[in-house]
C-alpha positions in Angstrom: 83.6 73.9 117.3 87.1 72.5 116.3 86.8 73.0 113.2 86.0 76.5 113.8 89.3 76.9 116.3 90.9 75.7 113.1 90.1 78.8 110.9 91.1 81.2 113.8 93.5 83.6 112.9 95.9 84.4 115.7 95.2 88.0 115.1 91.4 87.8 114.7 89.4 89.5 118.0 88.2 86.3 119.0 91.1 84.4 119.4 92.4 87.2 121.3 89.1 87.5 123.5 89.8 83.9 124.2 93.3 84.4 125.2 92.2 87.3 127.6 89.3 85.2 129.2 91.2 81.5 129.1 94.6 82.4 130.6 93.7 84.8 133.8 91.4 82.2 134.1 93.8 79.1 134.1 96.2 81.2 136.4 93.8 82.5 139.2 92.4 78.5 138.9 95.9 77.0 139.0 96.8 79.4 141.8 93.9 78.7 143.6 94.2 74.6 143.2 97.6 74.7 144.3 97.2 76.9 147.5 94.3 74.8 148.7 95.5 71.6 147.7 98.8 72.8 149.7 96.7 73.8 152.7 94.6 70.9 153.2 98.1 68.4 152.7 99.4 70.3 154.9 96.6 70.1 157.3 96.3 66.3 156.7 99.8 65.9 157.1 99.7 68.5 161.0 96.7 65.8 161.5 98.5 62.5 161.1 101.6 63.5 163.2 99.1 65.0 166.1 97.3 61.2 165.9 100.8 59.7 165.9 102.0 61.8 168.8 98.3 61.2 170.4 98.8 57.5 170.3 102.2 57.6 171.7 101.5 59.8 174.7 98.5 57.4 175.6 100.3 54.3 175.3 103.4 56.0 177.9 100.7 56.7 180.3 98.6 52.9 179.7 102.1 50.4 179.1 104.0 51.5 182.4 102.0 48.7 184.6 102.2 46.3 182.2 105.9 46.5 181.8 106.5 46.6 185.4 104.7 43.1 185.9 105.2 42.1 182.2 102.5 41.0 181.1 103.0 40.7 177.8 99.3 39.9 177.0 98.3 42.8 178.0 101.0 44.9 176.2 99.3 43.2 173.1 95.6 44.2 173.8 97.0 47.6 174.5 98.8 48.2 171.7 96.3 46.6 169.6 93.4 48.7 170.7 95.8 52.3 170.4 96.6 51.3 166.6 92.4 50.3 166.0 91.5 53.4 167.4 94.7 55.9 165.8 94.5 53.9 162.4 97.9 53.2 163.3 99.9 51.2 160.8 102.0 49.3 163.5 102.9 50.0 167.2 105.7 48.1 169.1 106.5 48.2 172.9 110.2 47.7 173.8 112.5 47.3 177.0 115.2 49.9 178.3 117.5 47.6 176.9 115.7 48.2 173.0 114.5 44.6 173.2 111.3 44.1 171.5 108.7 43.4 174.1 105.1 43.5 172.1 104.1 44.6 168.9 101.1 44.8 166.8 101.0 45.9 162.5 104.6 45.4 159.9 106.8 46.5 162.1 109.5 44.1 160.3 110.6 46.1 156.9 112.3 48.7 157.0 111.3 50.1 153.1 108.2 49.9 154.8 108.9 52.2 157.5 110.6 54.4 155.6 107.1 55.3 153.5 105.9 55.5 157.9 105.4 58.9 159.8 106.8 57.7 162.9 106.4 58.5 166.8 109.1 57.6 170.0 108.5 58.3 173.4 109.6 57.2 176.6 107.4 55.3 179.2 108.1 55.8 182.5 106.3 55.4 185.9 104.3 58.2 187.2 105.6 60.5 190.1 103.0 59.2 192.5 103.7 55.1 192.1 108.2 55.5 191.9 108.2 55.2 195.7 105.9 52.4 196.0 107.6 50.4 192.8 111.0 49.2 192.9 113.0 52.4 191.5 114.4 51.8 188.0 116.7 54.2 186.4 115.9 55.5 183.6 112.5 54.7 181.6 110.9 51.4 181.3 110.9 51.1 178.3 110.1 52.7 174.7 106.5 53.1 172.6 106.9 54.0 168.5 104.2 54.2 166.8 103.8 54.5 162.9 101.1 56.3 160.6 101.5 55.0 157.2 101.9 58.2 154.5 99.9 56.0 151.7 97.1 58.1 153.5 98.1 61.0 152.6 99.2 59.8 149.5 95.8 58.8 148.2 94.3 62.0 149.7 97.1 64.2 147.6 95.6 62.4 144.6 92.1 62.5 145.0 92.5 66.6 145.8 95.0 66.5 142.6 92.0 64.3 139.9 89.2 66.6 142.1 91.3 70.0 141.6 92.3 69.2 137.8 88.1 67.8 137.3 87.2 71.3 138.8 90.0 73.4 137.1 89.0 71.6 133.6 84.7 72.3 134.1 85.7 75.8 134.9 87.9 76.3 132.3 85.0 74.9 129.9 82.7 77.1 131.4 84.8 80.1 131.2 85.5 79.1 126.9 82.4 78.8 126.4 81.2 82.0 127.9 83.9 83.4 125.9 83.4 81.8 123.3 79.8 82.8 123.4 81.0 86.4 123.4 83.7 86.9 121.3 81.1 85.7 118.5 78.6 87.8 119.0 81.3 90.7 119.4 83.1 89.2 116.1 79.5 89.1 114.4 78.5 92.3 114.8 81.7 93.8 114.0 81.9 91.5 110.9 78.5 92.9 110.0 79.9 96.6 110.3 83.2 95.6 108.4 80.8 94.2 105.6 78.8 97.6 105.6 82.3 99.8 105.5 83.0 97.2 102.5 80.1 97.9 100.9 80.5 101.5 101.7 83.7 101.3 100.2 82.6 99.6 96.5 80.2 102.8 96.3 77.0 101.0 97.8 75.9 104.1 99.6 72.8 102.3 100.3 74.1 99.6 102.8 73.5 100.3 106.4 74.6 98.4 109.7 71.5 96.4 111.0 72.3 97.2 115.2 71.1 98.7 117.6 72.9 101.6 118.8 73.4 100.1 122.7 77.2 99.7 123.3 80.1 100.2 121.8 79.7 98.2 118.7 76.2 99.7 119.0 77.6 103.5 118.4 80.4 102.5 115.8 77.6 101.0 113.3 75.6 104.3 114.3 78.5 106.3 113.4 79.0 104.1 110.1 75.8 104.8 109.3 75.4 108.5 109.7 78.9 108.6 107.5 77.0 106.3 104.9 74.5 109.0 105.5 76.2 112.0 104.8 78.2 110.4 102.0 74.9 109.2 99.9 73.7 113.4 100.5 76.9 114.2 99.6 77.1 111.7 96.1 73.7 112.6 95.5 74.6 116.2 95.9 77.9 115.6 93.5 75.9 114.0 90.8 73.5 116.9 90.8 76.3 119.2 90.2 78.2 116.6 87.9 74.8 116.4 85.8 74.6 119.9 86.1 77.9 120.8 85.1 77.3 118.2 82.0 74.6 119.6 81.0 76.3 122.7 81.0 79.0 122.1 79.2 77.2 119.7 76.7 75.3 122.5 75.8 78.3 125.1 75.7 80.0 122.1 73.4 76.7 122.5 71.4 76.7 126.0 71.0 80.2 125.6 69.9 79.6 123.0 67.5 76.6 124.9 65.8 79.5 128.3 66.3 81.8 125.9 64.1 79.4 124.4 62.0 77.7 127.7 60.9 81.1 129.4 60.3 81.9 126.7 57.9 79.1 127.1 56.2 79.3 130.9 55.7 83.3 129.9 54.6 81.8 127.5 52.5 79.2 129.4 50.7 81.1 132.6 51.1 84.2 130.8 49.2 81.5 128.8 47.3 79.4 132.1 45.5 83.2 134.4 45.5 84.5 131.4 43.7 82.2 131.0 41.0 82.8 135.3 40.2 86.9 134.8 40.1 86.7 131.5 38.2 84.7 132.8 35.5 86.8 136.4 36.0 90.1 133.4 35.5 88.5 131.8 32.1 88.0 135.2 30.7 91.5 136.4 31.5 93.0 133.2 29.5 91.0 133.6 26.8 91.7 137.6 26.4 95.4 136.8 26.7 95.4 133.6 24.3 93.9 136.6 21.2 94.7 139.5 22.3 98.8 140.3 21.7 99.0 144.5 22.0 102.4 145.0 24.5 99.8 147.3 26.3 97.1 145.1 26.6 99.9 142.0 27.7 100.6 144.0 30.5 97.6 144.9 31.7 95.8 141.7 31.4 99.2 140.1 33.2 98.6 142.4 36.0 94.7 141.4 36.2 96.4 137.5 35.9 98.3 138.6 39.0 95.3 139.6 40.8 93.6 136.3 40.5 96.4 134.8 41.1 96.6 136.6 44.4 93.4 135.8 45.4 93.4 132.3 44.6 96.2 131.5 46.6 94.3 133.2 50.1 91.0 131.0 48.7 93.7 127.7 48.3 94.3 128.8 52.2 90.9 128.0 52.9 90.6 125.2 51.1 93.9 123.4 52.3 92.1 123.8 56.4 88.9 122.6 54.6 90.5 119.4 53.5 92.4 118.9 56.7 89.2 119.2 58.5 87.9 116.3 56.0 90.9 114.0 56.3 91.2 113.7 52.2 95.3 114.3 52.5 96.5 111.3 52.7 100.0 110.5 54.0 102.8 109.1 52.0 106.2 108.8 53.4 109.3 107.9 51.5 112.9 108.3 51.8 114.2 111.7 50.3 117.1 114.2 50.4 116.6 117.6 52.2 119.0 119.2 50.6 117.4 119.1 46.5 114.2 120.8 49.2 115.8 123.5 50.2 117.8 124.5 46.6 113.8 124.4 45.5 112.4 126.5 48.3 115.7 129.2 47.9 114.8 129.3 44.2 111.3 130.0 45.3 111.8 132.5 48.1 115.0 133.7 46.9 113.2 136.6 45.0 111.2 137.6 47.3 113.1 138.0 50.0 115.8 140.0 47.5 112.5 142.3 47.1 112.1 143.3 50.9 115.7 143.7 51.4 116.1 140.6 53.5 119.4 138.0 53.8 118.0 134.7 53.1 119.8 131.7 53.4 120.2 128.2 53.2 122.4 126.1 55.3 123.5 123.0 53.0 122.3 119.9 54.7 123.6 116.6 53.2 120.9 114.6 55.1 118.1 111.8 54.0 114.5 112.1 55.3 111.8 110.0 55.9 108.3 111.6 56.0 106.4 113.0 52.7 108.0 115.0 50.8 105.0 117.2 49.7 103.8 118.2 52.8 107.1 118.4 54.5 107.4 121.6 51.6 104.3 122.9 52.1 105.0 123.3 56.4 108.7 124.5 54.8 106.8 127.1 52.4 104.3 128.3 55.4 107.4 128.8 57.6 109.4 130.3 54.8 106.8 133.0 53.8 105.7 133.7 57.3 109.2 134.9 58.3 109.6 137.0 55.4 106.6 138.7 55.6 106.7 139.6 59.2 110.9 140.4 59.1 111.5 144.0 58.5 114.9 143.8 58.7 117.8 141.7 59.1 116.8 138.2 57.4 116.0 134.7 57.4 118.4 131.9 57.9 116.7 128.1 57.0 118.9 125.5 59.2 119.0 121.7 59.9 120.5 119.8 63.2 120.4 115.6 63.1 119.4 114.5 67.2 119.9 110.8 66.8 116.8 109.3 64.5 115.9 112.9 64.0 116.5 116.1 62.1 115.6 119.7 63.5 114.0 121.7 60.1 114.5 125.4 62.0 112.9 128.9 60.2 114.9 131.7 62.3 114.2 134.8 62.1 115.4 138.3 62.7 111.3 140.0 62.6 108.9 141.1 65.8 109.1 138.2 67.9 105.8 136.6 69.5 105.0 137.4 72.8 104.5 134.2 75.8 101.4 134.4 76.1 100.8 134.3 72.1 102.6 131.5 71.4 99.9 129.3 71.1 97.0 131.2 69.6 99.0 132.2 66.4 98.7 128.2 65.6 94.8 128.8 65.7 92.8 129.9 62.4 92.8 133.9 61.5 95.0 135.0 63.7 98.0 137.7 62.8 99.6 139.4 65.4 100.9 141.9 63.1 98.5 143.1 61.2 95.4 144.8 62.4 94.8 146.3 59.5 93.9 143.4 57.9 96.3 143.7 55.4 95.3 140.7 52.5 98.7 141.1 51.1 99.8 139.3 54.6 97.1 136.5 54.1 94.4 135.4 56.3 96.0 133.9 59.3 96.1 130.3 58.3 99.8 129.4 57.1 100.7 127.9 60.4 97.1 126.8 61.4 97.9 124.6 58.7 101.4 124.0 59.3 100.4 122.5 62.9 97.7 120.1 60.9 100.1 118.8 58.9 102.5 118.7 61.7 99.7 116.5 63.3 98.7 114.3 60.1 102.4 113.6 60.1 103.4 112.8 63.4 105.7 115.4 63.3 106.5 118.0 66.6 106.4 121.9 65.7 108.5 123.7 68.6 108.3 127.6 68.8 110.9 130.2 70.7 110.3 133.5 70.6 111.2 136.7 71.7 109.7 140.2 70.9 111.6 142.1 69.0 114.3 139.1 68.7 112.7 137.2 66.2 112.0 133.2 66.6 112.3 130.2 65.6 110.4 128.3 64.1 111.3 124.1 64.2 110.0 120.5 62.7 111.3 117.6 63.5 111.9 114.8 61.3 112.8 111.0 61.8 115.9 110.4 59.7 115.9 108.3 56.4 118.2 105.9 54.5 119.9 107.2 51.4 120.0 103.6 50.1 116.1 103.3 49.9 115.7 106.9 47.8 113.9 106.3 44.8 115.1 108.1 41.4 112.4 110.4 40.2 110.3 109.1 36.9 111.2 110.5 33.6 109.4 113.5 32.7 107.0 112.4 29.8 106.3 114.7 27.2 102.7 116.3 27.4 100.2 114.8 24.9 98.2 116.4 22.4 94.0 116.4 23.0 93.0 114.3 20.1 91.1 116.5 17.4 88.1 114.7 17.4 87.6 114.7 21.1 84.3 116.0 22.9 84.0 117.2 26.4 80.6 117.9 28.0 80.3 120.9 30.5 77.8 121.1 32.9 77.5 124.3 35.1 74.7 126.4 36.3 76.4 129.3 35.9 76.3 131.5 32.9 79.9 133.2 32.7 81.2 129.9 33.7 80.1 128.3 30.7 80.3 131.7 28.4 84.5 131.7 29.9 84.8 127.9 29.6 83.5 128.5 25.6 86.0 130.7 25.5 88.9 128.8 26.0 87.7 125.5 24.5 87.8 127.6 21.3 90.6 128.6 21.9 92.0 125.5 22.8 90.2 124.2 18.9 88.4 121.2 21.6 84.4 121.1 20.9 82.4 121.7 23.9 79.4 121.6 24.4 77.5 123.5 27.5 74.8 122.1 29.7 72.9 123.7 33.0 71.3 120.7 33.6 71.6 116.5 32.9 67.9 116.6 30.6 69.7 119.6 28.8 73.0 117.7 28.1 71.2 114.7 27.6 69.4 117.0 24.9 72.1 118.4 23.5 73.9 115.0 23.0 71.2 113.0 21.5 70.9 115.8 18.8 74.6 115.7 18.1 74.6 111.6 18.0 77.7 111.4 20.1 79.1 110.1 23.6 81.3 112.7 25.2 85.1 111.6 25.9 84.6 113.6 29.6 82.4 115.0 31.1 83.1 118.0 33.2 80.6 119.4 36.0 80.4 121.4 38.6 79.4 119.8 41.4 76.8 121.9 42.8 73.6 122.2 40.4 69.6 123.4 40.5 66.8 121.8 41.9 69.4 119.8 44.4 71.5 117.6 42.1 74.8 117.6 42.3 77.5 116.4 39.9 78.2 113.1 41.0 74.3 112.0 40.3 74.8 113.6 36.7 78.1 111.8 35.8 75.8 108.6 37.2 72.9 109.1 35.1 74.6 109.9 31.8 77.1 107.0 32.6 73.9 104.6 32.6 72.8 106.6 29.7 75.9 105.5 27.7 76.8 102.4 29.1 80.1 102.6 29.9 82.0 104.7 32.1 82.7 108.4 30.7 85.9 109.6 32.7 84.7 112.8 34.3 85.9 115.9 37.1 83.8 117.5 38.9 84.6 121.6 39.1 83.3 123.2 42.9 84.0 126.5 44.8 82.3 124.3 47.6 85.4 124.5 50.9 82.8 122.5 53.2 84.5 119.7 54.7 81.7 116.7 54.0 81.5 118.2 50.5 85.7 117.0 49.4 84.6 114.1 51.5 81.9 113.0 49.5 83.9 113.4 46.6 86.7 112.0 47.3 84.3 108.8 48.7 83.4 108.9 45.4 86.5 109.0 43.4 86.1 111.6 40.9 89.3 114.1 40.0 88.7 116.9 41.6 89.5 120.8 40.7 89.0 123.7 43.0 87.5 127.2 41.2 89.0 129.7 40.4 91.2 126.5 38.3 94.5 127.3 36.6 93.3 126.5 32.4 96.6 124.8 32.3 96.0 122.6 34.6 92.1 121.5 33.5 93.8 121.0 29.7 96.6 118.7 31.3 93.9 116.6 33.4 91.9 116.6 30.0 94.8 115.2 27.9 95.5 112.4 30.4 91.9 111.6 30.6 91.5 111.5 27.3 94.9 109.6 26.3 94.1 107.2 29.0 91.1 106.2 28.4 91.2 105.5 24.4 94.6 103.4 25.5 92.0 101.0 27.3 89.4 101.0 24.6 92.1 99.8 22.0 93.6 97.5 24.2 
């Protein structure tokens, strides 16, 4: 119990209950003991005084005749009898002159006499006997008795001891009762507190195991009622959350299926449309090389321009797919901004002049740190978009340094964008001012590509626009260090494909095979065409040659693809033959798979010059490695 008392906190309910119980008890007991002790001591003091007075009067009544006769023995006997009867400490008789006549007890020490209660009385003859005795002036003498105060002190000491014992017993009893009651109440409250703690820890199954009687019982019942309500409410919330989660999951699944279906549709449509466009571009290139008539050349250039325009539209879809596939890598370097602005001015100057718009570039002698190719692509899309949707006025390209960042801004005086549509313009296929879907204004992918490229680079794109007043698109790019700019690598002279080179083409489209044959014939390059890996092996075995480069379409019949064809041919000939994959598929998973395979990739419709340059590079590189 003492250990439990040591652990009691002054602010605990048990401490307060013990204090409330013990403090009034102590005060009441102390008051009662003090009152009854004082009353008892007062009564004892009065009794002692009364005894002394009675003894003195009795002696005054019995001693006159002994004094008159001078009988000292009788006086001593009377004093002794009275001292024994009334428990006197001493008694004595003196004559009228104060001379001691008789005494009993201790009457010699003043210090002892000071501790006694003394009572004095005059001794006179009774009035009836005074006439028969010789008359005496004044009293015959005096009687003095003393009662020791040690009796009162002993009584006082005994009473205090008894009172202290009584108070201690009462305090122990009161404390024990208070301790028991407080322990019971504190235990109940502690149990309720533990239940509340479990409820706070999300254990809503906790219940107070107390009878509902009394205030604590009512509190426990209230806690149980609250727990049941919380448990029911949580069950209802969990059910709602499950239903909402299932609903959202269904919506998400529907959205993902719709997104995948749309991606598959665009991939399939892109592939199917790129195939004939690819064949058309090959035939146009072959026709342009063979036909030198002026009138025919004009028609061929118009056809070539139309195919180039279609190629730009398809390339926009390709960019979105590459961004979705995550195959675009960022290569940040320190580069001068002014050179890029000069290139952009040359690229768009004629386009703006054709639309009678003023295109201005403010000089910016600032170094940036980012991927220059991706930054240029963002700026190309922003400038093209500004020129496309500006009917009057002009476009300004400016820059401003802001701490460690540079803000590139493209400002136009075009039609502007309403505030409620400024977020949607960065979504795919959104064109606010092209209800007729004029394809000369693109597919609505330019700003979507800008937004995704900026996220890929970690740069911020900002838009401020007012309807009929124009728009300002801004891009924040980190500053670079001019001393870290790497000089451009010297341009090497393009090589020539060796005359004995052999190229293998695997494609299942007859038109593409014919177009490539015409193109390679104009280039004077030996070409073997096949529709499958088996057909390619048969042709190569008949020729007895190993191709210098394999050019394969990605999609091939019988659930095979170009990667499998290249792998099979490399295994057959026992060497890593350089290879190029060509595809019209823009699905992100296809682009990712080809990128992971590590083969150079060309998208249909491919540009003949780009194909020839890649073929030249691969053949010369392979032969240089073979020669050591």
